N, C-alpha and C positions, 0 to 999 in steps of 0.2 A: 329746756329751750323754749323761748317765747316764739311760737311758730308765726304768729301774726306780725311781730317785729321782723322776723327773718324774711317773711314774704314781702313786707314793705320795703325793706332794704334791698332785697334781691331785685325786685321790680324797678325801684328807683335807679339803682346803679346800672342795671341792664339797659333801661331806656336812655339813661344819660350817656352811655357808652356807644350806642348805635350811631354810626356815621361820624364819630369824632376822630380826631387826628390819630389816636392810638389804634383804632380799628382800621383806618386807612393805611397806616404804616404797616400793620400786620398783613393786610391784604397785598400790599406791595411786595413784601418779603415772600408771601405764598404764591405770588404770580409766577415766580421763577421755577420752572419744572425741575431744575437741577437741585433745588433746595428741599431738604426733609420737612415735610409738613408737620410731622410729630415734634421735631426740634423747634420749629417756629411756634407751634401751639404751646409747648412747654415753656419756652422763653417768654412768650407773651403772657402766659398765665402766672408765671412767677413774678414777672414785672408788675402785673395788676395786683397780685397779692401783697407785694411789698409796698406798693403805692397805698393800698388800702390800710395796711398796718401803720404807715406813717399818719394817714388821716385819723385813724382810731386813736393813736397815741396823742396826736396834736389836739384832737377834740376832747380827750380826757383831761389834758393839762389845761387847756384854755377854758373848759367847762368849769373848772374850779374857781375861776375869777369872773366869768361872764355868764349871764343867764342864757338859756336856750333861745329866748326871744331876741336878745342882743346878738347872739351868733347868727340867727336867721336873717336879721337885718344886715349884718356885716356881709354875710354871704351873698344876699340879694343885691346889695349895693356893689359888691365886688363884681358880680356878673354883669350888672348894668355898665359899670366902669369899663370892663374889658370890651363889651359890645360897642360902646361909644368910641373907645380908642381904636378898635378895629375898623369902624366906619370912617373915621377921620384921619387915620395915619396915612402918611405918604411914602 
């Protein structure tokens, strides 16, 4: 295993997930005292794992046709587009 790559991906995904809608939704579920925290943790964990699996599979497929540089540009422009859309939607 490439530990440097592992640490980079771990840190990037961890920082990207802090305060996002996934974490907020999980916090909302966990705020109910009647709900099992272990079930919420397990459900959220499996959801994130499946989401990451889709990302890895899609990246592997798209990476066959586009360079990493083109993918970086597409991702960056996509984030900017979502940000602009969020600011100006009514």
